[in-house]
N, C-alpha and C positions, 0 to 999 in steps of 0.2 A: 236196374235203373231206378233212380229216385222218382217217385210219383209226383204228379202236380199237387196232390193234396198235402203231401209231406212238406213240399216247398212252401205252400200257402200257410200251413200250420206254423212252421218255423218263422215265417215273416210276420204273421199276425201276433205271435208271442213277443217277438222283439219290438214290434211296432207299439203294442200295448204298454210294455215295460218303459219304453222311451218316453211316451207321452205322459204316462203316470208320473215318472220322475220329474219331467219338466214342470208339470202343474203343481207337484208337491214341493219341489225345491229347485228352482231354476238355476241358482248358482252352482249346484252340484254338477250340472252338465256344461254350463257356460259361465265363464268368468264374468262377474257382474259389470265390470268396466268395459267389457267387450260387447255387451248387448246394446244394440241401437235404441231399444225401448223395451218396456215391460211386456212380457208375454200375455199377461192378464188384462192389459189395457186394450180394449177393442178399437179405440181411436188410433192406436199405433199401427193398425193394419191399413190405415188410409192417411198416411202422412203427406198428402199431395200439396199441402200449403207451403211446404218447404222444399228446397232442392234436395233430392235424395242423394245420400252419400253412396260410395261404392259398397260399403258395409250393408246399407239398406237394400241395395240391389241384390247382393248375394243372399241376404236373409229372405227376401221375397221369393227368390227362386227356390230356395230350400223348402219354404213353407208350402208353396204351390205343389212342388214335387211330392212332399210328404202327404198333403191332403188328397191329391188326385191318384197317387200310385195304388191305393187300395182298390180302385175301380178295376184295374187289371187283375189283381189277386182274387177279387170276388168272382169275376167271370171265370177265372182259371179253376176256382174251387167248385162252383155250382154248374158250370156249363161244360159243353164238350170242347175239344181242342179247336175245332173250327170256329165255334162261337167265341172262344177266347181270342182267336186270331182277329176276329172282327173287333172285339173289344180292345184288343191291343192296338189296332190301327186307329181307332177313335181316341185311345189314350195318347198315342203319338201326336195326333192332330192337336189335341188340347195342350200337350207339352210344347209343341212348336209355337202355337199362338201365344201361350204365356211367356215363352222365351223371347219371342219377338217383341212383346210389350215391354219386358224387362230390358232388353237390349236398347229399345227406343228410349226408355228412361235413362239408361247409361249414356247414350249419345247426347241426349238433351242435356244431361248434367255436364258433359264435357264442354258443350257450346255455352251453357250458362256460366260455367267457371271461367272460360276464356273471355266472355263478355264482361264478367264481373271484374276480372283483372284489368281489362281495358278501361272499364268505367272508373276503377280505383286510380289507375294511372292518370286518366283525364281529370279526375277530381284533384289529385295532387298537383298536376300541371296548372290547372286553373286557379289553385289556391296560392301559387307563388306570387309574391308582391312585385317581383321584377319581370320585365318583358322577356319572353322566351321565343326565339325565332329558330326554326330548323330549316336547313337548306340541303339540297342534294349535291352531288359532286359537280354539277354544272352551275351552281350558284343560284338555283331557283328555290323560292320559298315554298316549303311544304308544311310548315307548322307555325302557328301564330296564336299565342294564348290571350286571355282576357286582359291581363296587365299591358300587353303590347298594344291591344286595341285602344286602351285608355290613353296610353302615352302618345300614340301616333294619330289616333282618330280614324284609322283604317280598320274595317272589319276583317274577320277571317276570310270571308268570301272574296273580298277585294284583293287580299294579299296572296291568296293561294295561287301558285304557279307564276307569280310575278318575279322578275329578276331582282336579286338583292340590291344590286348597284343602282336601281331606280330610286331607292329610298334611303340607303345608307351610303355614305361617302366619307373618305378621309379628308379632313379639313385642310391638310397640307399635302395634297397629292400633285401639285403643280410640278412640271418638269420630270414627272415620273410616269409610270404606266397607267396612272389614273384609274379607270374603271376596273381593270384586271388586278390592280395592286391589292385591293382589299380581299378579293376572293383568293388570290394566291397566298397572301399572308395567313389566311385562316386555314385553307385546305392543305398547305404544306407544313403547318406547324406540327412538330413532333410531340407537343404537350400543350395543355391549355394556354392560350395566348391572351394576355391582358392588353386591351387597346384602350389606353387612358388618354383623355383630352385630345384625341386625334380624330374621333369619329363623330359625325353629325347625322341626325335623322330628319328627313323631310316629312313634316306632318301633313295632314290632309288639307290644311289651310295654306300649304306651301311655305310654312315657316320652319327653317332649320333650327333644331335644338341640339345642344351638346349632349353626347352620350358617353357613359362609361360602360365598357363592355368587356366580357370575357368570352372567348370562343374556344371550342374544343372540337377537333376532328373526330368523326365516328368511323370505326373500322368494323368489318364483319369478322367472323371467326377465322377467316383465311388471311386476314390482314389487308383486305382490299378496301380502299377508301369509299365510303358510301355517302358522305356528306359531313355536316357539322352542326353543332348546336351553339347558338349565340345567346347569352344572357346579358341583358342591358338595362340601364336605368337612366332616367332623366337627370342631368347634372346642372340644370338651369339654376336651381336655388343655391347649390353648392358654389357655382361659379360667381353668383352675385355676392355671396359671403366672402369668397376669396378676393373678389374685386374690392370690397370694402376694406379688407385687411391690407391688401396691397396699397390702396390709397392712403391708409393710415401709416404704413411703413414708409411710403414715399414722403409723406408730410413730415414725419418725425426725422427721417434721414436728411431732408432738406434743412430742417431747423438745426440739426446737429452739425452740418457742414460749416456754418458760419463761425461758431465758437472754435471748432477744430482748426479752421483756416487761420483764425486769429492766434490760436495757441502755437501753431507751427511757425507763424511769422514772428512771434515773440521769442520763441526758442532760437530762431536764426539770429535775431538781434542780440540775444545773450551770448551766443556762440561767437559772434563777431566782435564782442567786447564793447558794445555800445553802452552797457550799464556798468562798465568797469572790468578790470582784468579778473579772470576766473582762476581759482586754484585747481589743482589736478582732481581733488575730491569733488569739487563743484562740477567740473567738466564730466566726470564719471556719472554723477547723478543726472546731469543734463542730457547726457547721451541716452540713459535709460528712459528718461521722460520723452525724448524725441522718438525712440523706438516704439513706445507705447502709443504716442499720438499718431504715428504713421500707421500702426496696425489698426487703430481705431478709424482712421481716415479710409484705409483700404476696405474695412468692413462696411462703413457707411456707403462707400461707392458701390460695393457689391450689392447691398440692399437696394440702392437706387437703380442699378442696372437690371436687377431681377424684377423689380416692380415695373419698370418701363416696358419690359417684355410682356409681363402679365397684363398690364393695362393697355397693351397694343399701341403704345405711343412711341415706340422705338423707330427711328428713322434710319433706313439702310440706303446709303448713297453709294452707287457703284462707279468705280473708275478702273481702268487697266493699270496694273502694277506688275513690275518685274518680280517674279517669284523668288529669285535669288536675293534681291534687295529686301524683300519682306522677311525672309528667313534670317538674314544678317541682322536686321533691325530688332527682331524678336530676341535674338541671342545676345545682343549687345548689353542688355541690362544684367545678364547673368554671368558675364565673363569673370568678374571678380569672385563671385560665389563659387564657380567651378574651379577657379585657381586655388581658393582656400581649401577645398575638399580634394584637390589633386585628381579631379575627374578627367578622364579621356573622352573628348567629344569628337565624333566622326560625322561628317556631313556628306550625303550622297544625293545630288539633285540631277535628275535625268536631263540630257541635252535637248530632249524633245519638248520640254516645258520651258516656255519663255515668259509670257505675260499671263496674268490671271485677272479677270474682272471681279472685283470685290470691294467691300467697304474696308479700308485699311485698318481702322480702329478695331473693328470686330475681328478681323483676321488676326491681328496682333494679340488681342486679349485671349482668343482661343488658343493660339500657339504658345503664348507665354505661360498660360496656366498649365498646359501639358508639360512644357519644359521645366517649369518650376517644380512640379510634382516629381518629375524624374530626378532632378537635382537633389531635392530634400530627402527622398526615400531611397537614394543610392548611397551605399557606404563609401567612405573615402577610398580613392584609388580605383573606383569602379568605372564603367564605360557607358556612355550614352550615344546612341546613333540615330540621326535624323535622315530619313530617306524620302524623297519626293519623286513620284513617277506618274506616267500616264497609263491608264488601264481601263479598257472598255468604255471609252468616252467619258472617263472621270479622272480627276486628279486625286491621287492617293498620297497622303502624307502620313508617315509612321514615325513614332518616337519610341525607341526601344532602350530600356535601361537594364542594368544588372543588379537591381535593388531588391527590396524585401518582398516584393510581390503582393498579391491580393489573395487572402484566404478564400477558398471555394465558397464557404457559407456566406461571405460578404459580397460576392461578385454581382449578385442580382440587384443589390441596393447601392451600388457604387455611384450612380448618378442621382441618388435621392437627396433631397434638401437636408442640409445639416448632418449628413451621415459621414462617419469616419470609420474605417476598418479598425479592428482591435489592435493590430500590430503597428498601426501608424501613430498611435497616441503616445507611445514612448519614444519613437524615432523623431517625430516632429510635433511636439505638444502644442505649438502655436497655430496649428491649422484650424479652420473654422467650418469645414464641410460644405462650403458654398462654391468653391472653385469649379469642380467638375459639374455641379448642378447648373451653374451659369453657362459653362461650355456647352452642355447638352441643349439648354434652351436656345442659345445663340445659333448653334448648328441646325437645329430643327427650324428655327425662324428663317434661316438663310437657305433652306432647301438642301442641306447636306446630311451627312450621316456620320456617326461615330460608334466605334466598338473597340474591344480590346481582347487580348489573350494574356493570361497570367498564370504563373505557378509560384506558390509561396516559397520564398528564399531563392528563387531563380530569376526573378525579374518580370517586367511587364512591357507589353507593346500596345500602344494606343494607335488606332488608325482613324484618320479623318478623311472623308471623301466628299468632293464637290463635283458637279458636272463641269465639263470643259467649258461650257457656255458661261459659267460664272455663278456667283451667288444670286439669290432671289432678291429682287428689288422690292422695297417697301417704303411707302410714304408715311412718315410720322412727324411728331412735333418735338421729339427729344433725341439727342445723339447719345451714343455710348460714352460713359465717363471712364477715362483712363487716369491712372495715378503715375506721374513721372517719378522715376527713381533718381537719387543723387548720383 
């Protein structure tokens, strides 16, 4: 059996060699980049002014063990086995105490790191210039940053656990689900939802301000909805700038209408021979001038109609109209064009729909723009189908064509101002990108909805939806301008 003294001799020999090597050449034993601090620096043994790393904790434990372990070996070498047992127990107590201290350091470090991450996230959140609002899956506010406080005037304490709908509202939520609509839109979105020019925020002084917001639902790792984050900013200044621009466009458009009207009148006089008989070449030139003047008139009227919506001066007068008569009137202007392109037109109007409460001019402009697009972007010999039906307390009108369709990458921008999809520029180069933009503005203004489905080279279907109760009435000073066709 190996004696206690032989064990002690072997341990002391290895112990002395190890410490001699460390003091003479530390990199020989430990990679210099792995060392948390220099062995010879006495301050390194007390690095309590910083958060200890895991490497620090392990190093402390090894050092304490290395320093205290000789106590047991000395007792084993000079004392009896019983005395060594006593010393061994004392040694274990010391090891336990040191281990407890080091474990406490480790736990403290974990909590300090977690708190550090939280503080860093809070600093990032508070540094954002836009307002940030977090809600749970019931629509209750649980997060409110400093920018949101500045915009609204409400403090974090005032907004915590308050319902979102008490402060945020859709500006055009009449005839809809009102309070629940905003929450449903945000929480049911499959991807970030941009709520532009539809959202208002009630400030602390009870003054509603326009908000541009983007909302994104938050899911846990199991895909369960936990709430949503809403990032918003005050659009008051931008809306003032837009209003000035709209007023300028309105003024310029009004000034342009007078010379255009005079030009069209003179063209008609020339065509009727009041200035003498025209040659065929002169008639050809006059026809091209007439086409250009009419396109310019259409464009000016479009600008005027858009500016009247933006300036909130559009007057919406509601009267009951037979839905079949409205559809027939909308189609009347395009009969000749459909005949030229040899298009097949199908009309399906449900017997359950009779009259509809609407502004006739607005309804015709909406439907005519949709039909005009279907005609221009459908190749000769194609098919266009108009279907009107009643569904879930709404009138749904759809226009389906077998045309060129809308590319996937352009579909999200199809209702944007002056936007045209790439494949439309060669098919119909005379388009101006304002037709669908105006349609979307009018439908929103009247309390309806519009959407579409489309596949490139396979056609497009536009859907228009209005409540059975009719359009939304609005009192204004200007009516919609329509351009009669010859």
